[in-house]
N, C-alpha and C positions, 0 to 999 in steps of 0.2 A: 308223824312223830310217835315214837313208842318207847318202851322201857330201855331200849338199847341206844337211843339217839343221844348224840352229843349236840347241844344246841347253843347258839350264840344269839343273844339279844343285844343289839346295839343301834342306837342308844337305848338304855333301859329306863330312863326317866326315874320315877319314884320306885320302880321295881316290882309293881304288881304283876306285870306280864311274866317276868322271870319266875316269880313265886308260883304262878299258875302252871307254867311249863315244867317246873321242878317236880310237880306231882305226877307227870306222865312221861318223863324221860330220865335217862341215866344221870346227866349233868347239864348244868347251865352256866355258861360264862356270860356275865352281864356287865356291860361297860357303859359309861356315860362320861361326857367331857366335864360335866359339872360335879365338882367335889361334894357339894351339898346333897345332890341326888344320891351319890354313892353312900355317903354317911347315913342318910335317912333310910335307904333301902337295907343297908347292912343291919341297922337297928330294928327295923320293922319286920324283916323276913329273915329268919335265922335257919332256914333249911340247910342241912349239911351238904347238899349237892349243888348249891349255888355259890359261885365265886364272883365277888364284886370287885371291879377294877375301874380305875379312871383311864379313859382312852378316847381316841379320835377315830371316827368311822372312816376317815380317808387314809389312815395309817394304823391299821389294826395290830395290836401287840401279840399276834398269834402266828404259828407256823402254817405253811402252805398245807392245805388238805386236812385240816383238823376237825371240821364240823360236818355233821350230817344235814343240819338245818340252820339257817341264819334268818332271824326275824328282825325286821326293821320297819316300824310303823311311823308314819308321819314325820319323816326327817328330810326327804328329798327337797321339799320346799324351803327348808331352813339353810340350805347350802348355797354358796355362790355358784352360779351356772357352770363356771369352769371347773369346779370341784366334783360335780355329779359323776363324771366319767371315772374319776379316781375312786370315788366311793363304790361304784358298781364293780370296778376292776378288783378292788380289795375284797368285796363280797365273793367274787368268783375265785380269787386266790385262796381264801381260807376254807372253801368248801371241798369236801371229798368228791370223787367221781360220782355222779348221779345225785350229788347234794342239791338241796333246794334253798333258794333265796326268796323269801316272802316279804314283799314290800308294798306299802300303801302310801298314797298321796292324794290331796284334794284334786278334784277336777276343775281346772280353771274356767272351763266353759260354763260351769254352773255357779261361778262366784264373781260375776261381773260387778256386782254392787257390794262386795264384801272386801274389806281391807284389813288384813291382819298385819300389824307392823313388824311382827317377827318372821313373816314369810318374805324371804329375799326374792324368790321367783316361784310362781305357780305354773303348772304345766297342763296343757291340753293333751288328750290321748296320743296324738301323732308324735309329739315331742317326747313324751314319756316312753312310748313304744320304741322310737328310734334309738334312744340312749340305751335302753335295756338290750335291744337286739344287736347292738354293736358288740356286746360282750358275751351274752348268753345265746346258745343255739336254739334253745327251746324256752319260749315265754308264753304262758297262758294267762289271760286277763279275766278279771271279775269286776263287776260293778256293784257299788253299794248305793242303794236308793231306798229311801224310807226305812232305814235301819235293816234292810234285807240284802243279803249277798246273793248275786246271781252270776252264773258263768257267762262270759262274753262282755264286751265293752259297749255300754249304752251311752249315747251322747248326753243323756239326762242324768247320768250317775253323779252323786255328790262326791264320791270318792272312788279312786281306782286302786285295785289290788292286782299285783302281778306275782305269779309263781314262776320263778326262773329256775331252770334245771341246768346243771353243769354237765 
């Protein structure tokens, strides 16, 4: 990400990610399905290079090839399983050639005794990898363990991050 990058953050939640990215890129499109989140973010972060919009990650309101980078943290597990491929296909669609989709999700293998009622389906590495590799040619994985990010996928990671390139 650099001063020339056009970035999409979806969903943006309360907007702090978009606010951070706005300091290091040309522009940020930030969308969330929750109107309350958009209203809060629009009031809290007034950077002129952020555009706040209500929208759905499975049907993005943007043209094909618009973004250099699409950031989407902790959303995969909130979608019905049948919607995850549409979500990933939409990410691919809105990225420019060589654009990057950065996504994270909890590692189900490390959450056997954790129940989050808002998580529809959690994924183990193999499932996560299979879905992403159906759409993207290049996928690089990272592990989050003890608040540290390391390249490669560890079975003991609390969270999984993928950097997918178009």
